[in-house]
KOLGU-4560 file (N, C-alpha, C; in nm, 3 decimals, padded with zeros to 5 digits):
<recs>
<n_xx: 21.502 n_yy: 17.633 n_zz: 06.738 ca_xx: 21.357 ca_yy: 17.582 ca_zz: 06.718 c_xx: 21.319 c_yy: 17.560 c_zz: 06.861 mol: A seq: 1 type: LEU>
<n_xx: 21.176 n_yy: 17.605 n_zz: 06.868 ca_xx: 21.116 ca_yy: 17.590 ca_zz: 07.002 c_xx: 21.090 c_yy: 17.443 c_zz: 07.037 mol: A seq: 2 type: ALA>
<n_xx: 21.051 n_yy: 17.360 n_zz: 06.948 ca_xx: 21.041 ca_yy: 17.203 ca_zz: 06.964 c_xx: 21.147 c_yy: 17.156 c_zz: 07.037 mol: A seq: 3 type: SER>
<n_xx: 21.283 n_yy: 17.213 n_zz: 07.010 ca_xx: 21.402 ca_yy: 17.148 ca_zz: 07.044 c_xx: 21.441 c_yy: 17.178 c_zz: 07.192 mol: A seq: 4 type: CYS>
<n_xx: 21.398 n_yy: 17.268 n_zz: 07.251 ca_xx: 21.424 ca_yy: 17.333 ca_zz: 07.391 c_xx: 21.395 c_yy: 17.223 c_zz: 07.466 mol: A seq: 5 type: GLN>
<n_xx: 21.479 n_yy: 17.223 n_zz: 07.596 ca_xx: 21.470 ca_yy: 17.119 ca_zz: 07.697 c_xx: 21.344 c_yy: 17.157 c_zz: 07.782 mol: A seq: 6 type: ARG>
<n_xx: 21.326 n_yy: 17.288 n_zz: 07.810 ca_xx: 21.218 ca_yy: 17.329 ca_zz: 07.899 c_xx: 21.090 c_yy: 17.381 c_zz: 07.830 mol: A seq: 7 type: ASP>
<n_xx: 21.077 n_yy: 17.326 n_zz: 07.691 ca_xx: 20.956 ca_yy: 17.346 ca_zz: 07.610 c_xx: 20.823 c_yy: 17.297 c_zz: 07.689 mol: A seq: 8 type: ALA>
<n_xx: 20.711 n_yy: 17.353 n_zz: 07.697 ca_xx: 20.605 ca_yy: 17.305 ca_zz: 07.742 c_xx: 20.557 c_yy: 17.174 c_zz: 07.671 mol: A seq: 9 type: ALA>
<n_xx: 20.519 n_yy: 17.072 n_zz: 07.754 ca_xx: 20.466 ca_yy: 16.943 ca_zz: 07.681 c_xx: 20.332 c_yy: 16.971 c_zz: 07.593 mol: A seq: 10 type: PRO>
<n_xx: 20.341 n_yy: 16.902 n_zz: 07.494 ca_xx: 20.219 ca_yy: 16.931 ca_zz: 07.391 c_xx: 20.116 c_yy: 16.832 c_zz: 07.450 mol: A seq: 11 type: VAL>
<n_xx: 19.995 n_yy: 16.895 n_zz: 07.457 ca_xx: 19.884 ca_yy: 16.815 ca_zz: 07.521 c_xx: 19.820 c_yy: 16.726 c_zz: 07.394 mol: A seq: 12 type: ALA>
<n_xx: 19.792 n_yy: 16.591 n_zz: 07.433 ca_xx: 19.735 ca_yy: 16.510 ca_zz: 07.335 c_xx: 19.593 c_yy: 16.558 c_zz: 07.268 mol: A seq: 13 type: PRO>
<n_xx: 19.569 n_yy: 16.537 n_zz: 07.150 ca_xx: 19.443 ca_yy: 16.581 ca_zz: 07.086 c_xx: 19.326 c_yy: 16.520 c_zz: 07.164 mol: A seq: 14 type: PRO>
<n_xx: 19.209 n_yy: 16.601 n_zz: 07.158 ca_xx: 19.086 ca_yy: 16.550 ca_zz: 07.227 c_xx: 19.044 c_yy: 16.433 c_zz: 07.157 mol: A seq: 15 type: ALA>
<n_xx: 19.002 n_yy: 16.330 n_zz: 07.234 ca_xx: 18.949 ca_yy: 16.191 ca_zz: 07.176 c_xx: 18.831 c_yy: 16.240 c_zz: 07.091 mol: A seq: 16 type: ASP>
<n_xx: 18.729 n_yy: 16.321 n_zz: 07.140 ca_xx: 18.612 ca_yy: 16.370 ca_zz: 07.058 c_xx: 18.591 c_yy: 16.526 c_zz: 07.081 mol: A seq: 17 type: ARG>
<n_xx: 18.538 n_yy: 16.583 n_zz: 06.962 ca_xx: 18.529 ca_yy: 16.722 ca_zz: 06.956 c_xx: 18.380 c_yy: 16.733 c_zz: 06.895 mol: A seq: 18 type: ILE>
<n_xx: 18.309 n_yy: 16.861 n_zz: 06.928 ca_xx: 18.198 ca_yy: 16.891 ca_zz: 06.874 c_xx: 18.203 c_yy: 17.023 c_zz: 06.788 mol: A seq: 19 type: THR>
<n_xx: 18.173 n_yy: 17.033 n_zz: 06.652 ca_xx: 18.164 ca_yy: 17.141 ca_zz: 06.568 c_xx: 18.042 c_yy: 17.147 c_zz: 06.497 mol: A seq: 20 type: VAL>
<n_xx: 17.981 n_yy: 17.253 n_zz: 06.508 ca_xx: 17.847 ca_yy: 17.301 ca_zz: 06.446 c_xx: 17.752 c_yy: 17.185 c_zz: 06.466 mol: A seq: 21 type: GLY>
<n_xx: 17.744 n_yy: 17.130 n_zz: 06.603 ca_xx: 17.645 ca_yy: 17.029 ca_zz: 06.630 c_xx: 17.677 c_yy: 16.893 c_zz: 06.575 mol: A seq: 22 type: GLY>
<n_xx: 17.790 n_yy: 16.870 n_zz: 06.517 ca_xx: 17.840 ca_yy: 16.735 ca_zz: 06.474 c_xx: 17.952 c_yy: 16.696 c_zz: 06.580 mol: A seq: 23 type: LEU>
<n_xx: 17.958 n_yy: 16.565 n_zz: 06.612 ca_xx: 18.058 ca_yy: 16.502 ca_zz: 06.706 c_xx: 18.158 c_yy: 16.441 c_zz: 06.610 mol: A seq: 24 type: GLU>
<n_xx: 18.285 n_yy: 16.470 n_zz: 06.623 ca_xx: 18.393 ca_yy: 16.413 ca_zz: 06.555 c_xx: 18.468 c_yy: 16.310 c_zz: 06.646 mol: A seq: 25 type: PHE>
<n_xx: 18.526 n_yy: 16.200 n_zz: 06.588 ca_xx: 18.601 ca_yy: 16.107 ca_zz: 06.661 c_xx: 18.746 c_yy: 16.132 c_zz: 06.622 mol: A seq: 26 type: GLN>
<n_xx: 18.842 n_yy: 16.123 n_zz: 06.699 ca_xx: 18.991 ca_yy: 16.145 ca_zz: 06.661 c_xx: 19.043 c_yy: 16.003 c_zz: 06.615 mol: A seq: 27 type: TYR>
<n_xx: 19.102 n_yy: 16.013 n_zz: 06.493 ca_xx: 19.163 ca_yy: 15.879 ca_zz: 06.439 c_xx: 19.321 c_yy: 15.901 c_zz: 06.442 mol: A seq: 28 type: ILE>
<n_xx: 19.399 n_yy: 15.829 n_zz: 06.501 ca_xx: 19.543 ca_yy: 15.857 ca_zz: 06.506 c_xx: 19.607 c_yy: 15.808 c_zz: 06.384 mol: A seq: 29 type: PRO>
<n_xx: 19.710 n_yy: 15.885 n_zz: 06.342 ca_xx: 19.790 ca_yy: 15.855 ca_zz: 06.218 c_xx: 19.856 c_yy: 15.709 c_zz: 06.232 mol: A seq: 30 type: GLY>
<n_xx: 19.901 n_yy: 15.660 n_zz: 06.119 ca_xx: 19.970 ca_yy: 15.559 ca_zz: 06.137 c_xx: 20.010 c_yy: 15.497 c_zz: 05.993 mol: A seq: 31 type: GLY>
<n_xx: 20.063 n_yy: 15.372 n_zz: 05.970 ca_xx: 20.116 ca_yy: 15.321 ca_zz: 05.858 c_xx: 20.072 c_yy: 15.178 c_zz: 05.845 mol: A seq: 32 type: SER>
<n_xx: 20.036 n_yy: 15.151 n_zz: 05.711 ca_xx: 19.984 ca_yy: 15.003 ca_zz: 05.698 c_xx: 20.034 c_yy: 14.956 c_zz: 05.550 mol: A seq: 33 type: PHE>
<n_xx: 20.018 n_yy: 14.829 n_zz: 05.514 ca_xx: 20.047 ca_yy: 14.781 ca_zz: 05.377 c_xx: 19.899 c_yy: 14.781 c_zz: 05.312 mol: A seq: 34 type: GLN>
<n_xx: 19.904 n_yy: 14.842 n_zz: 05.203 ca_xx: 19.756 ca_yy: 14.852 ca_zz: 05.113 c_xx: 19.777 c_yy: 14.756 c_zz: 04.985 mol: A seq: 35 type: MET>
<n_xx: 19.681 n_yy: 14.679 n_zz: 04.956 ca_xx: 19.683 ca_yy: 14.600 ca_zz: 04.825 c_xx: 19.691 c_yy: 14.466 c_zz: 04.859 mol: A seq: 36 type: GLY>
<n_xx: 19.709 n_yy: 14.386 n_zz: 04.748 ca_xx: 19.705 ca_yy: 14.242 ca_zz: 04.757 c_xx: 19.796 c_yy: 14.180 c_zz: 04.671 mol: A seq: 37 type: SER>
<n_xx: 19.880 n_yy: 14.099 n_zz: 04.721 ca_xx: 19.974 ca_yy: 14.033 ca_zz: 04.623 c_xx: 19.903 c_yy: 13.930 c_zz: 04.528 mol: A seq: 38 type: ALA>
<n_xx: 19.786 n_yy: 13.876 n_zz: 04.573 ca_xx: 19.702 ca_yy: 13.800 ca_zz: 04.478 c_xx: 19.651 c_yy: 13.861 c_zz: 04.370 mol: A seq: 39 type: ARG>
<n_xx: 19.601 n_yy: 13.989 n_zz: 04.374 ca_xx: 19.533 ca_yy: 14.072 ca_zz: 04.270 c_xx: 19.625 c_yy: 14.101 c_zz: 04.167 mol: A seq: 40 type: GLU>
<n_xx: 19.582 n_yy: 14.108 n_zz: 04.040 ca_xx: 19.673 ca_yy: 14.138 ca_zz: 03.930 c_xx: 19.717 c_yy: 14.271 c_zz: 03.913 mol: A seq: 41 type: ARG>
<n_xx: 19.622 n_yy: 14.360 n_zz: 03.951 ca_xx: 19.624 ca_yy: 14.514 ca_zz: 03.943 c_xx: 19.655 c_yy: 14.582 c_zz: 04.076 mol: A seq: 42 type: PHE>
<n_xx: 19.671 n_yy: 14.516 n_zz: 04.170 ca_xx: 19.677 ca_yy: 14.587 ca_zz: 04.316 c_xx: 19.793 c_yy: 14.540 c_zz: 04.375 mol: A seq: 43 type: SER>
<n_xx: 19.909 n_yy: 14.609 n_zz: 04.367 ca_xx: 20.018 ca_yy: 14.584 ca_zz: 04.401 c_xx: 20.038 c_yy: 14.632 c_zz: 04.554 mol: A seq: 44 type: ALA>
<n_xx: 20.108 n_yy: 14.556 n_zz: 04.630 ca_xx: 20.117 ca_yy: 14.590 ca_zz: 04.782 c_xx: 20.212 c_yy: 14.719 c_zz: 04.808 mol: A seq: 45 type: VAL>
<n_xx: 20.160 n_yy: 14.821 n_zz: 04.868 ca_xx: 20.252 ca_yy: 14.941 ca_zz: 04.872 c_xx: 20.222 c_yy: 14.993 c_zz: 05.032 mol: A seq: 46 type: ARG>
<n_xx: 20.327 n_yy: 15.059 n_zz: 05.073 ca_xx: 20.313 ca_yy: 15.114 ca_zz: 05.214 c_xx: 20.214 c_yy: 15.259 c_zz: 05.203 mol: A seq: 47 type: PRO>
<n_xx: 20.121 n_yy: 15.269 n_zz: 05.302 ca_xx: 20.054 ca_yy: 15.387 ca_zz: 05.296 c_xx: 20.056 c_yy: 15.453 c_zz: 05.440 mol: A seq: 48 type: VAL>
<n_xx: 20.071 n_yy: 15.581 n_zz: 05.462 ca_xx: 20.092 ca_yy: 15.645 ca_zz: 05.577 c_xx: 19.986 c_yy: 15.771 c_zz: 05.592 mol: A seq: 49 type: THR>
<n_xx: 19.898 n_yy: 15.750 n_zz: 05.695 ca_xx: 19.801 ca_yy: 15.862 ca_zz: 05.712 c_xx: 19.843 c_yy: 15.953 c_zz: 05.838 mol: A seq: 50 type: LEU>
<n_xx: 19.814 n_yy: 16.089 n_zz: 05.812 ca_xx: 19.842 ca_yy: 16.171 ca_zz: 05.933 c_xx: 19.711 c_yy: 16.159 c_zz: 06.015 mol: A seq: 51 type: SER>
<n_xx: 19.722 n_yy: 16.199 n_zz: 06.137 ca_xx: 19.599 ca_yy: 16.192 ca_zz: 06.246 c_xx: 19.487 c_yy: 16.301 c_zz: 06.175 mol: A seq: 52 type: PRO>
<n_xx: 19.374 n_yy: 16.249 n_zz: 06.209 ca_xx: 19.260 ca_yy: 16.328 ca_zz: 06.151 c_xx: 19.123 c_yy: 16.316 c_zz: 06.250 mol: A seq: 53 type: PHE>
<n_xx: 19.021 n_yy: 16.395 n_zz: 06.230 ca_xx: 18.895 ca_yy: 16.368 ca_zz: 06.278 c_xx: 18.798 c_yy: 16.340 c_zz: 06.175 mol: A seq: 54 type: TYR>
<n_xx: 18.715 n_yy: 16.253 n_zz: 06.220 ca_xx: 18.605 ca_yy: 16.215 ca_zz: 06.132 c_xx: 18.463 c_yy: 16.219 c_zz: 06.192 mol: A seq: 55 type: VAL>
<n_xx: 18.355 n_yy: 16.250 n_zz: 06.110 ca_xx: 18.221 ca_yy: 16.283 ca_zz: 06.185 c_xx: 18.190 c_yy: 16.134 c_zz: 06.231 mol: A seq: 56 type: ALA>
<n_xx: 18.123 n_yy: 16.121 n_zz: 06.346 ca_xx: 18.061 ca_yy: 16.013 ca_zz: 06.384 c_xx: 17.942 c_yy: 15.940 c_zz: 06.329 mol: A seq: 57 type: ARG>
<n_xx: 17.873 n_yy: 16.032 n_zz: 06.267 ca_xx: 17.746 ca_yy: 16.001 ca_zz: 06.200 c_xx: 17.745 c_yy: 16.061 c_zz: 06.054 mol: A seq: 58 type: GLU>
<n_xx: 17.665 n_yy: 16.015 n_zz: 05.954 ca_xx: 17.668 ca_yy: 16.078 ca_zz: 05.817 c_xx: 17.623 c_yy: 16.206 c_zz: 05.827 mol: A seq: 59 type: PRO>
<n_xx: 17.667 n_yy: 16.296 n_zz: 05.757 ca_xx: 17.627 ca_yy: 16.452 ca_zz: 05.738 c_xx: 17.508 c_yy: 16.437 c_zz: 05.634 mol: A seq: 60 type: VAL>
<n_xx: 17.398 n_yy: 16.491 n_zz: 05.689 ca_xx: 17.271 ca_yy: 16.494 ca_zz: 05.609 c_xx: 17.274 c_yy: 16.622 c_zz: 05.516 mol: A seq: 61 type: ARG>
<n_xx: 17.211 n_yy: 16.629 n_zz: 05.403 ca_xx: 17.214 ca_yy: 16.737 ca_zz: 05.308 c_xx: 17.161 c_yy: 16.856 c_zz: 05.385 mol: A seq: 62 type: LYS>
<n_xx: 17.067 n_yy: 16.865 n_zz: 05.476 ca_xx: 17.046 ca_yy: 16.986 ca_zz: 05.526 c_xx: 17.158 c_yy: 17.048 c_zz: 05.621 mol: A seq: 63 type: ALA>
<n_xx: 17.229 n_yy: 16.946 n_zz: 05.685 ca_xx: 17.343 ca_yy: 17.016 ca_zz: 05.752 c_xx: 17.452 c_yy: 17.055 c_zz: 05.681 mol: A seq: 64 type: LEU>
<n_xx: 17.474 n_yy: 16.974 n_zz: 05.572 ca_xx: 17.576 ca_yy: 17.018 ca_zz: 05.474 c_xx: 17.556 c_yy: 17.167 c_zz: 05.417 mol: A seq: 65 type: PHE>
<n_xx: 17.430 n_yy: 17.198 n_zz: 05.390 ca_xx: 17.373 ca_yy: 17.323 ca_zz: 05.346 c_xx: 17.410 c_yy: 17.425 c_zz: 05.430 mol: A seq: 66 type: ARG>
<n_xx: 17.396 n_yy: 17.402 n_zz: 05.554 ca_xx: 17.435 ca_yy: 17.496 ca_zz: 05.656 c_xx: 17.585 c_yy: 17.542 c_zz: 05.641 mol: A seq: 67 type: GLN>
<n_xx: 17.658 n_yy: 17.459 n_zz: 05.608 ca_xx: 17.821 ca_yy: 17.482 ca_zz: 05.606 c_xx: 17.841 c_yy: 17.553 c_zz: 05.478 mol: A seq: 68 type: PHE>
</recs>
């Protein structure tokens, strides 16, 4: 496996912000947290894990959405 080699090149961290199609996106690191509430009858507490992702910094308007 390439990732197991001692002399493998270091992986660059993802860009904090990127621009695609005129939209600016913010990097959101992945992580884990507990979701739910022990007080709510139908909302059990459970672990949630998210992979890292990018999210648009501003709402996407209909005109821009149609372009894509």
